[in-house]
N, C-alpha and C positions, 0 to 999 in steps of 0.2 A: 789855369788857376786864377781864382778871383779872391781878393781880400774883402772881408766884410767887417763892419764895425760892431762894437758891442750893442749899439742901438739897433742895428739891422738884425742881430741875433735875437734881441728881446722882442722885436716885432714878429720875427719868425716863430718864436716860442708862443706868442700870443695867438697868432693865426693857426698854428698847429693845434693848440689846445681848444680854442673857441670854434674853429670850423671843422677840424678833423677828429677832435676828441683824443688827441695824442699828446702825451706829456713828454717833453724833451728838455734836457739840460742845454745850456748855451752852446757848448761844443757840438752837441748832437744835433742842434738846429742850424749849424753853419751851412750845410749844403742847401737847406731850404732858403736861408737868407740869400745865398749866392744866386739861387734860381729866381727868387723874387726880384733881385736886382737886375736880372737880364732883360726884364720887360717882355716883349713879345718876340724876341729873336728866336725862340724855340717853338713858336706856335706851329702846330701841325706835326711836330716830331714826337717820337716816343722818348720819354725821359724817366729815369729811375733815380730817386733820391734816397739815400740811406739816412735814416733818422734813428739815433741811438740815445740811450741813457735817460733815466728818469730821476737821477740823483741831483735834484735841484734844490738849493736852499730856499726856505720860505720867503726870505726877503727878495731874492732874485725873481721868484715867481710873482710876487706882488708887483715888482717893477715892470715885469713883462706884461701882465694883464692890464696895468694902467697905462702902458705905452700906446 
């Protein structure tokens, strides 16, 4: 288990939206945030991330895109 901050989740939301065209709410982007925080320790391995929820308030989406 890995804890992630709100800022890490906002960066994950931004990356998912801008690079993958997937909209996720903060809790739904937590797995992506944890993956991004691991750096290259998973390089060359098969990894599956569950991304859920598009129920994101507009103000949170604005913060994520500007992060």
